[in-house]
C-alpha positions as a Markdown table, in Angstrom:
| # | Residue | x | y | z |
|---|---|---|---|---|
| 1 | Met | 18.3 | 22.3 | -3.4 |
| 2 | Ser | 14.7 | 21.1 | -3.9 |
| 3 | Ser | 14.1 | 18.8 | -6.9 |
| 4 | Pro | 12.2 | 20.2 | -9.9 |
| 5 | Asn | 9.4 | 17.7 | -9.3 |
| 6 | Leu | 8.9 | 18.9 | -5.7 |
| 7 | Ser | 8.9 | 22.6 | -6.8 |
| 8 | Gln | 6.4 | 21.8 | -9.5 |
| 9 | Asn | 4.1 | 20.0 | -7.1 |
| 10 | Ala | 4.4 | 22.9 | -4.6 |
| 11 | Asn | 3.3 | 25.3 | -7.3 |
| 12 | Gln | 0.3 | 23.2 | -8.2 |
| 13 | Thr | -3.1 | 23.8 | -6.7 |
| 14 | Thr | -5.0 | 20.7 | -5.8 |
| 15 | Thr | -8.6 | 21.1 | -6.9 |
| 16 | Ala | -11.8 | 19.0 | -7.0 |
| 17 | Val | -12.4 | 20.0 | -10.6 |
| 18 | Pro | -12.5 | 16.7 | -12.5 |
| 19 | Ser | -10.3 | 15.8 | -15.5 |
| 20 | Arg | -12.0 | 15.7 | -18.8 |
| 21 | Ser | -12.1 | 11.9 | -18.8 |
| 22 | Arg | -13.6 | 11.8 | -15.3 |
| 23 | Phe | -16.2 | 14.4 | -16.2 |
| 24 | Val | -17.3 | 12.2 | -19.2 |
| 25 | Ile | -17.5 | 9.2 | -16.9 |
| 26 | Glu | -19.5 | 11.0 | -14.3 |
| 27 | Leu | -21.8 | 12.4 | -17.0 |
| 28 | Phe | -22.3 | 8.9 | -18.4 |
| 29 | Ile | -23.1 | 7.5 | -14.9 |
| 30 | Ala | -25.6 | 10.4 | -14.3 |
| 31 | Phe | -27.3 | 9.7 | -17.6 |
| 32 | Leu | -27.4 | 5.9 | -17.0 |
| 33 | Ile | -28.9 | 6.4 | -13.5 |
| 34 | Thr | -31.6 | 8.7 | -14.9 |
| 35 | Lys | -32.7 | 6.0 | -17.3 |
| 36 | Leu | -32.8 | 3.1 | -14.8 |
| 37 | Pro | -36.4 | 2.3 | -13.7 |
| 38 | Ile | -37.0 | 2.5 | -9.9 |
| 39 | Val | -33.4 | 3.6 | -9.3 |
| 40 | Asn | -34.0 | 6.9 | -11.0 |
| 41 | Ile | -37.0 | 7.8 | -8.8 |
| 42 | Pro | -35.2 | 9.5 | -5.9 |
| 43 | Phe | -33.3 | 11.6 | -8.4 |
| 44 | Lys | -36.5 | 12.6 | -10.1 |
| 45 | Trp | -37.6 | 13.8 | -6.6 |
| 46 | Phe | -34.5 | 16.0 | -6.5 |
| 47 | Glu | -35.3 | 17.6 | -9.8 |
| 48 | Ser | -39.0 | 18.0 | -8.8 |
| 49 | Tyr | -38.0 | 19.4 | -5.4 |
| 50 | Phe | -35.7 | 22.1 | -6.9 |
| 51 | His | -38.3 | 22.8 | -9.6 |
| 52 | Glu | -41.0 | 23.5 | -7.0 |
| 53 | Ile | -38.9 | 25.5 | -4.7 |
| 54 | Ser | -37.8 | 27.6 | -7.7 |
| 55 | His | -41.5 | 28.4 | -8.2 |
| 56 | Gly | -41.7 | 29.2 | -4.5 |
| 57 | Ile | -38.6 | 31.5 | -4.5 |
| 58 | Ala | -39.9 | 33.3 | -7.6 |
| 59 | Thr | -43.3 | 33.7 | -5.9 |
| 60 | Val | -41.7 | 35.3 | -2.8 |
| 61 | Ile | -39.3 | 37.5 | -4.9 |
| 62 | Thr | -42.3 | 38.9 | -6.9 |
| 63 | Gly | -44.4 | 39.6 | -3.8 |
| 64 | Gly | -46.5 | 36.5 | -3.5 |
| 65 | Val | -47.0 | 34.0 | -0.7 |
| 66 | Val | -46.2 | 30.2 | -0.9 |
| 67 | Gln | -48.9 | 28.1 | 0.7 |
| 68 | Ser | -47.3 | 24.7 | 0.2 |
| 69 | Ile | -45.3 | 22.5 | -2.1 |
| 70 | Lys | -46.4 | 18.9 | -2.9 |
| 71 | Leu | -44.3 | 16.1 | -4.2 |
| 72 | Phe | -45.5 | 12.8 | -5.7 |
| 73 | Pro | -43.9 | 9.3 | -5.8 |
| 74 | Asn | -43.6 | 9.4 | -9.6 |
| 75 | Gly | -41.5 | 12.5 | -9.5 |
| 76 | Ala | -44.2 | 15.1 | -10.2 |
| 77 | Gly | -44.8 | 18.1 | -8.0 |
| 78 | Leu | -46.9 | 21.2 | -7.4 |
| 79 | Cys | -46.4 | 24.5 | -5.8 |
| 80 | Phe | -49.5 | 26.3 | -4.4 |
| 81 | Ser | -49.1 | 30.0 | -4.0 |
| 82 | Gln | -51.0 | 33.3 | -4.1 |
| 83 | Gly | -49.9 | 36.6 | -5.7 |
| 84 | Gly | -46.6 | 37.3 | -7.4 |
| 85 | Asn | -45.9 | 37.6 | -11.1 |
| 86 | Ala | -47.5 | 34.6 | -12.8 |
| 87 | Ile | -45.2 | 34.7 | -15.8 |
| 88 | Ile | -42.0 | 34.7 | -13.8 |
| 89 | Ile | -43.3 | 32.0 | -11.4 |
| 90 | Ala | -44.4 | 29.7 | -14.2 |
| 91 | Phe | -41.1 | 30.3 | -16.1 |
| 92 | Ser | -38.8 | 29.7 | -13.1 |
| 93 | Gly | -39.4 | 26.0 | -12.5 |
| 94 | Tyr | -37.4 | 24.3 | -15.2 |
| 95 | Ile | -34.9 | 27.2 | -15.3 |
| 96 | Gly | -34.4 | 27.0 | -11.5 |
| 97 | Ala | -34.0 | 23.2 | -11.5 |
| 98 | Ala | -31.2 | 23.4 | -14.1 |
| 99 | Leu | -29.6 | 26.3 | -12.3 |
| 100 | Trp | -29.6 | 24.4 | -9.0 |
| 101 | Gly | -28.0 | 21.4 | -10.7 |
| 102 | Tyr | -25.2 | 23.6 | -12.1 |
| 103 | Leu | -24.7 | 25.3 | -8.7 |
| 104 | Ile | -24.4 | 21.9 | -7.0 |
| 105 | Phe | -21.9 | 20.7 | -9.7 |
| 106 | Leu | -19.9 | 24.0 | -9.2 |
| 107 | Leu | -19.9 | 23.7 | -5.4 |
| 108 | Ala | -18.7 | 20.1 | -5.8 |
| 109 | Thr | -15.5 | 21.4 | -7.5 |
| 110 | Trp | -14.7 | 23.2 | -4.3 |
| 111 | Gln | -12.4 | 20.7 | -2.6 |
| 112 | Lys | -12.5 | 21.9 | 1.0 |
| 113 | Gly | -16.2 | 23.1 | 0.9 |
| 114 | Ile | -17.9 | 19.8 | 0.2 |
| 115 | Arg | -19.1 | 19.2 | 3.8 |
| 116 | Phe | -20.3 | 22.8 | 4.0 |
| 117 | Thr | -22.2 | 22.4 | 0.7 |
| 118 | Leu | -23.9 | 19.2 | 1.8 |
| 119 | Ser | -24.9 | 20.8 | 5.1 |
| 120 | Ile | -26.4 | 23.8 | 3.3 |
| 121 | Leu | -28.3 | 21.6 | 0.9 |
| 122 | Gly | -29.6 | 19.5 | 3.8 |
| 123 | Ala | -30.6 | 22.6 | 5.8 |
| 124 | Thr | -32.5 | 23.9 | 2.7 |
| 125 | Val | -34.5 | 20.7 | 2.5 |
| 126 | Met | -35.2 | 20.7 | 6.2 |
| 127 | Cys | -36.4 | 24.4 | 6.0 |
| 128 | Ser | -38.7 | 23.4 | 3.2 |
| 129 | Ile | -40.3 | 20.7 | 5.4 |
| 130 | Val | -40.9 | 23.3 | 8.2 |
| 131 | Phe | -42.3 | 26.1 | 6.0 |
| 132 | Trp | -43.8 | 24.6 | 2.9 |
| 133 | Ala | -44.5 | 20.9 | 3.3 |
| 134 | Arg | -48.1 | 20.2 | 4.5 |
| 135 | Asp | -48.9 | 16.6 | 3.7 |
| 136 | Leu | -47.4 | 13.4 | 5.0 |
| 137 | Leu | -46.2 | 12.1 | 1.6 |
| 138 | Thr | -44.3 | 15.3 | 0.8 |
| 139 | Ile | -42.8 | 15.4 | 4.2 |
| 140 | Thr | -41.7 | 11.7 | 3.9 |
| 141 | Ile | -40.1 | 12.4 | 0.5 |
| 142 | Leu | -38.3 | 15.5 | 1.8 |
| 143 | Ile | -37.0 | 13.6 | 4.8 |
| 144 | Phe | -35.6 | 11.0 | 2.5 |
| 145 | Leu | -33.9 | 13.6 | 0.4 |
| 146 | Ala | -32.4 | 15.3 | 3.5 |
| 147 | Ile | -31.0 | 11.9 | 4.7 |
| 148 | Phe | -29.7 | 11.2 | 1.2 |
| 149 | Ile | -27.8 | 14.5 | 1.3 |
| 150 | Leu | -26.6 | 14.4 | 4.9 |
| 151 | Leu | -25.7 | 10.7 | 5.2 |
| 152 | Pro | -22.5 | 11.0 | 3.0 |
| 153 | Leu | -21.1 | 13.4 | 5.6 |
| 154 | Lys | -20.1 | 10.2 | 7.5 |
| 155 | Leu | -17.7 | 9.4 | 4.7 |
| 156 | Asn | -14.1 | 10.4 | 5.2 |
| 157 | Asn | -13.1 | 10.4 | 1.5 |
| 158 | Ser | -13.7 | 14.0 | 0.4 |
| 159 | Ser | -12.8 | 13.0 | -3.2 |
| 160 | Leu | -15.6 | 10.5 | -3.3 |
| 161 | Leu | -18.0 | 13.0 | -1.8 |
| 162 | Asn | -17.1 | 15.6 | -4.5 |
| 163 | Ser | -17.6 | 13.0 | -7.2 |
| 164 | Leu | -21.0 | 11.9 | -5.8 |
| 165 | Leu | -22.2 | 15.5 | -5.5 |
| 166 | Arg | -21.0 | 16.3 | -9.1 |
| 167 | Ile | -23.0 | 13.3 | -10.4 |
| 168 | Leu | -26.0 | 14.5 | -8.5 |
| 169 | Gly | -25.7 | 18.0 | -10.0 |
| 170 | Leu | -25.4 | 16.5 | -13.5 |
| 171 | Met | -28.4 | 14.2 | -12.9 |
| 172 | Ile | -30.5 | 17.2 | -11.9 |
| 173 | Ile | -29.5 | 19.1 | -15.0 |
| 174 | Leu | -30.3 | 16.0 | -17.2 |
| 175 | Asn | -33.7 | 15.6 | -15.5 |
| 176 | Ala | -34.4 | 19.3 | -16.0 |
| 177 | Met | -33.5 | 18.8 | -19.7 |
| 178 | Ala | -35.7 | 15.7 | -20.1 |
| 179 | Ser | -38.8 | 16.8 | -18.1 |
| 180 | Pro | -39.9 | 19.6 | -20.5 |
| 181 | Leu | -39.8 | 17.2 | -23.4 |
| 182 | Val | -42.9 | 15.5 | -21.9 |
| 183 | Leu | -44.7 | 18.8 | -22.5 |
| 184 | Phe | -44.5 | 18.4 | -26.2 |
| 185 | Gly | -47.0 | 15.6 | -26.0 |
| 186 | Phe | -49.1 | 17.2 | -23.2 |
| 187 | Val | -49.5 | 20.8 | -24.2 |
| 188 | Arg | -52.9 | 21.1 | -22.4 |
| 189 | Gly | -51.3 | 21.2 | -19.0 |
| 190 | Gly | -48.1 | 22.3 | -17.2 |
| 191 | Asp | -46.0 | 25.4 | -17.0 |
| 192 | Ala | -45.7 | 25.7 | -20.8 |
| 193 | Ala | -49.4 | 25.7 | -21.3 |
| 194 | Met | -49.8 | 28.3 | -18.6 |
| 195 | Leu | -47.2 | 30.5 | -20.1 |
| 196 | Ala | -48.8 | 30.1 | -23.5 |
| 197 | Gln | -52.1 | 31.4 | -22.0 |
| 198 | Leu | -50.3 | 34.3 | -20.2 |
| 199 | Thr | -48.1 | 35.5 | -23.1 |
| 200 | Trp | -49.8 | 34.2 | -26.3 |
| 201 | Leu | -46.5 | 32.5 | -27.2 |
| 202 | Pro | -46.8 | 28.8 | -28.2 |
| 203 | Ala | -46.0 | 26.3 | -25.5 |
| 204 | Trp | -43.3 | 24.7 | -27.6 |
| 205 | Ile | -41.3 | 28.0 | -27.6 |
| 206 | Trp | -41.1 | 27.9 | -23.8 |
| 207 | Val | -40.1 | 24.2 | -23.9 |
| 208 | Cys | -37.3 | 25.1 | -26.3 |
| 209 | Ile | -36.1 | 27.9 | -24.0 |
| 210 | Trp | -36.0 | 25.5 | -21.1 |
| 211 | Leu | -34.1 | 22.9 | -23.1 |
| 212 | Ala | -31.6 | 25.5 | -24.3 |
| 213 | Phe | -31.0 | 26.7 | -20.8 |
| 214 | Ser | -30.5 | 23.2 | -19.4 |
| 215 | Gly | -28.0 | 22.6 | -22.3 |
| 216 | Leu | -26.2 | 25.8 | -21.4 |
| 217 | Met | -25.8 | 24.6 | -17.7 |
| 218 | Leu | -24.4 | 21.4 | -19.0 |
| 219 | Trp | -22.0 | 23.3 | -21.3 |
| 220 | Leu | -20.9 | 25.6 | -18.4 |
| 221 | Ser | -20.2 | 22.5 | -16.4 |
| 222 | Trp | -17.9 | 21.2 | -19.2 |
| 223 | Leu | -16.2 | 24.6 | -19.4 |
| 224 | Lys | -15.5 | 24.4 | -15.7 |
| 225 | Val | -13.4 | 21.4 | -16.5 |
| 226 | Asn | -11.6 | 23.1 | -19.4 |
| 227 | Val | -10.8 | 26.5 | -17.9 |
| 228 | Asn | -8.8 | 25.2 | -14.9 |
| 229 | Lys | -5.4 | 24.7 | -16.4 |
| 230 | Gly | -2.1 | 24.4 | -14.5 |
| 231 | Val | -3.8 | 22.7 | -11.5 |
| 232 | Lys | -3.9 | 19.1 | -10.3 |
| 233 | His | -7.2 | 17.6 | -11.3 |
| 234 | Glu | -9.0 | 14.7 | -9.9 |
| 235 | Thr | -8.5 | 11.6 | -12.1 |
């Protein structure tokens, strides 16, 4: 006869969903890194990159054409496009960045798919270099991001890979949450000001919507930890 412990272990499903305590630790690490000068710059590039390609995707979906994306060393970025729905395009940047962060976190809870996820993310960045990057600085930053994503594939510890990717997803969400706050002090420029001109709604309303959506993505990440009961979590 098999022992109760062996039967229980056999019925458990191992998952890359972190325990509550591990999620809190990873969120704290993500928050800490976003606040460290110089160290946080590459992660600002990630948020800026996903922000700009979200503009680009919205442009293509609404019938426009993306001419190029441009990234700057300080974490800022621009997307140059023609046509498409201006309101949807302007709105999609911060929404898209937060959504990308959540999707990365979600994929990082897929234990056996971590290498597939990193490969897809790396391929996405490489495609952006081919189709949308036009200046040397942007190409250099995107190459760095691609290396940053693909280099961990050499690690054999899938648990560590999942943890690193979850932290990256959380950092992107946190940066997507922090970036719109800057617009409260600079209402004369940026996506919020453009939406205010296009819709006649005050810029602060759009900022609040972006903040609420980023908060929702963070909350959904937490719910992902809570809803998976009866499985063996990472600790």
